[in-house]
TORDO-498592 format. One record per residue: residue in three letters; x, y, z of N, C-alpha, C, O in turn. Coordinates in steps of 0.05 Angstrom, whole numbers, padded with zeros to 5 digits, always signed. Layout:
TORDO-498592
alaXYZXYZXYZXYZ
...
***
This chain:
TORDO-498592
asp+01154-01438+00032+01175-01444-00001+01177-01411+00000+01164-01395+00014
trp+01202-01407-00025+01205-01388-00037+01192-01375-00064+01202-01357-00077
arg+01174-01385-00068+01145-01378-00092+01135-01362-00087+01123-01351-00106
arg+01130-01343-00049+01111-01338-00051+01122-01296-00066+01145-01289-00063
asn+01105-01282-00077+01118-01258-00086+01144-01265-00097+01164-01260-00082
arg+01147-01274-00115+01171-01292-00140+01149-01294-00154+01127-01301-00147
his+01163-01281-00189+01145-01298-00210+01141-01318-00207+01144-01328-00185
ile+01131-01332-00229+01134-01363-00239+01156-01372-00261+01152-01367-00285
asn+01184-01388-00248+01193-01391-00269+01195-01427-00277+01210-01445-00268
glu+01178-01427-00292+01174-01447-00320+01209-01472-00317+01213-01496-00311
gln+01217-01457-00322+01242-01489-00312+01245-01486-00283+01270-01482-00284
cys+01239-01483-00258+01244-01504-00252+01228-01514-00240+01208-01501-00233
ser+01233-01553-00230+01217-01573-00229+01197-01555-00208+01204-01540-00190
ala+01165-01561-00216+01150-01556-00200+01138-01568-00163+01117-01568-00152
arg+01164-01576-00157+01171-01583-00132+01189-01561-00119+01184-01546-00100
ala+01212-01561-00136+01226-01539-00140+01206-01514-00119+01181-01514-00117
pro+01223-01496-00106+01212-01466-00101+01224-01447-00119+01248-01451-00122
gln+01216-01427-00132+01227-01404-00154+01258-01397-00130+01266-01396-00107
pro+01265-01394-00158+01298-01372-00151+01287-01341-00138+01269-01324-00141
ala+01307-01345-00124+01296-01330-00098+01317-01315-00092+01309-01295-00079
ala+01354-01315-00098+01363-01305-00107+01392-01308-00126+01391-01323-00146
ala+01412-01299-00121+01439-01302-00150+01463-01305-00139+01466-01317-00117
ala+01478-01298-00149+01503-01308-00145+01510-01286-00158+01512-01286-00183
ala+01516-01259-00137+01528-01242-00146+01556-01220-00154+01558-01196-00159
ala+01581-01247-00151+01602-01238-00154+01619-01260-00156+01614-01279-00141
ala+01633-01261-00166+01657-01301-00165+01665-01293-00130+01672-01274-00116
ala+01657-01320-00132+01668-01337-00107+01706-01336-00110+01718-01340-00132
pro+01717-01332-00091+01743-01340-00089+01749-01367-00094+01737-01385-00082
ala+01770-01372-00114+01770-01406-00104+01780-01417-00081+01790-01437-00092
val+01783-01419-00067+01789-01425-00030+01759-01424-00021+01759-01432+00002
ser+01731-01416-00030+01717-01417-00015+01692-01439-00021+01687-01454-00039
pro+01678-01431+00004+01654-01466+00009+01644-01469-00027+01644-01487-00044
ala+01631-01431-00028+01615-01441-00059+01630-01441-00080+01623-01444-00103
ala+01662-01437-00067+01670-01441-00098+01687-01480-00110+01697-01487-00131
ala+01680-01497-00082+01684-01515-00076+01657-01535-00085+01660-01555-00099
ala+01627-01524-00074+01600-01523-00104+01603-01535-00125+01597-01556-00137
gly+01619-01508-00129+01615-01502-00164+01596-01482-00173+01589-01480-00196
leu+01584-01458-00145+01565-01445-00159+01587-01415-00159+01606-01406-00146
asn+01558-01405-00196+01579-01385-00215+01563-01369-00215+01539-01373-00218
val+01577-01341-00212+01561-01322-00219+01552-01333-00237+01559-01350-00253
gly+01518-01308-00225+01486-01320-00240+01478-01341-00240+01467-01349-00261
asp+01481-01365-00210+01469-01375-00217+01445-01367-00193+01447-01358-00170
gln+01419-01375-00210+01396-01359-00197+01388-01395-00169+01387-01417-00179
ile+01384-01392-00132+01384-01406-00130+01359-01408-00126+01349-01387-00119
cys+01340-01433-00130+01319-01450-00120+01316-01462-00081+01302-01460-00060
lys+01343-01477-00093+01341-01474-00064+01353-01484-00047+01354-01508-00055
leu+01364-01482-00023+01376-01476-00007+01370-01487+00024+01360-01475+00043
gly+01381-01519+00022+01370-01529+00056+01338-01527+00045+01327-01532+00024
glu+01328-01514+00074+01300-01512+00081+01298-01482+00091+01283-01473+00109
ala+01317-01469+00077+01314-01432+00071+01286-01422+00059+01285-01427+00035
leu+01264-01411+00068+01242-01409+00059+01241-01381+00055+01221-01369+00046
glu+01264-01371+00064+01263-01332+00056+01282-01326+00049+01295-01345+00057
val+01302-01308+00033+01328-01299+00025+01338-01302+00054+01356-01316+00062
thr+01318-01282+00068+01337-01284+00093+01329-01301+00110+01324-01295+00133
asp+01327-01321+00102+01341-01351+00132+01367-01359+00125+01381-01373+00140
val+01377-01346+00092+01397-01351+00084+01414-01363+00108+01414-01387+00113
ser+01430-01341+00124+01448-01340+00142+01446-01363+00167+01461-01378+00180
arg+01420-01355+00166+01406-01384+00190+01421-01416+00182+01430-01434+00196
val+01421-01414+00158+01406-01444+00145+01438-01443+00149+01450-01455+00167
leu+01448-01428+00131+01485-01431+00131+01493-01440+00157+01501-01463+00162
gly+01492-01421+00176+01502-01429+00201+01490-01463+00220+01505-01479+00231
glu+01465-01465+00218+01456-01503+00227+01466-01522+00210+01463-01546+00213
phe+01482-01506+00187+01496-01531+00174+01526-01536+00165+01539-01549+00150
glu+01529-01510+00190+01567-01511+00185+01584-01530+00189+01583-01542+00211
gly+01600-01535+00174+01613-01574+00175+01607-01585+00150+01620-01589+00129
arg+01568-01592+00160+01557-01609+00143+01546-01597+00125+01535-01575+00129
pro+01548-01618+00087+01542-01623+00075+01503-01607+00073+01490-01610+00093
leu+01491-01591+00049+01472-01569+00045+01457-01574+00016+01464-01565-00006
arg+01438-01589+00022+01425-01586-00012+01432-01551-00023+01429-01528-00014
leu+01442-01566-00047+01429-01523-00063+01432-01535-00093+01447-01547-00108
glu+01401-01521-00091+01402-01530-00128+01388-01503-00140+01369-01493-00129
val+01402-01494-00163+01400-01486-00179+01387-01477-00201+01366-01489-00207
leu+01398-01453-00222+01391-01445-00255+01414-01440-00277+01423-01425-00294
arg+01417-01456-00269+01453-01454-00288+01441-01442-00324+01431-01459-00339
gln+01445-01409-00334+01428-01422-00363+01407-01435-00370+01406-01444-00393
gly+01388-01438-00353+01359-01439-00359+01356-01470-00364+01338-01478-00378
ala+01388-01496-00344+01382-01507-00336+01376-01519-00303+01371-01500-00288
glu+01376-01542-00289+01377-01547-00273+01392-01559-00262+01396-01582-00269
glu+01411-01541-00234+01430-01570-00230+01429-01571-00191+01427-01554-00174
lys+01430-01586-00191+01427-01590-00149+01470-01600-00145+01483-01619-00154
leu+01475-01582-00132+01505-01577-00126+01495-01589-00094+01472-01593-00085
glu+01518-01592-00084+01522-01597-00049+01544-01583-00041+01566-01583-00051
leu+01534-01569-00016+01546-01541-00005+01550-01538+00022+01532-01530+00036
val+01584-01547+00037+01594-01547+00051+01596-01524+00075+01618-01518+00085
pro+01576-01515+00081+01585-01478+00097+01601-01482+00116+01594-01498+00134
gln+01624-01472+00117+01645-01468+00147+01655-01442+00131+01650-01430+00110
gln+01679-01440+00164+01698-01431+00163+01721-01425+00143+01732-01445+00135
trp+01726-01413+00137+01749-01410+00114+01765-01383+00107+01752-01366+00117
ser+01788-01370+00094+01797-01345+00104+01796-01319+00101+01810-01301+00110
gly+01773-01321+00086+01740-01305+00075+01720-01296+00102+01718-01300+00126
ala+01710-01287+00087+01691-01276+00112+01672-01287+00108+01668-01283+00084
gly+01648-01304+00121+01629-01302+00132+01622-01343+00114+01641-01349+00099
leu+01605-01361+00114+01603-01388+00112+01605-01393+00083+01624-01409+00077
leu+01593-01385+00063+01591-01388+00041+01604-01365+00025+01588-01352+00012
gly+01629-01357+00023+01630-01346-00002+01636-01333-00028+01653-01335-00046
cys+01609-01318-00024+01598-01325-00038+01570-01306-00039+01547-01311-00035
gln+01585-01278-00047+01549-01248-00040+01534-01263-00062+01541-01268-00085
leu+01513-01269-00048+01478-01260-00068+01461-01226-00065+01460-01203-00056
arg+01450-01246-00081+01438-01215-00091+01408-01226-00101+01403-01238-00121
pro+01384-01215-00068+01365-01219-00079+01346-01220-00112+01354-01211-00133
leu+01332-01229-00109+01321-01229-00140+01290-01221-00145+01281-01220-00168
***
């Protein structure tokens, strides 16, 4: 899980991995990230079965066109979102830049 080399964050539930990345820029309104409700500053605790930040691209590709569970911390509260990675008018399958935490 994403707990390795991460500070313990008490606000993620005991079964959820600790935040490993955050949405770094606003997602265009027509992007998969925006459709899922991902906001700038959301800290990603879980993205499907991704084990490390470096696994995100692989997991997005594996789930292209299919729902993927996304768990985030938003202003200290845990939120569960559903993301469908897919081709859209912009680059990538997400439509949002992530920055490692």
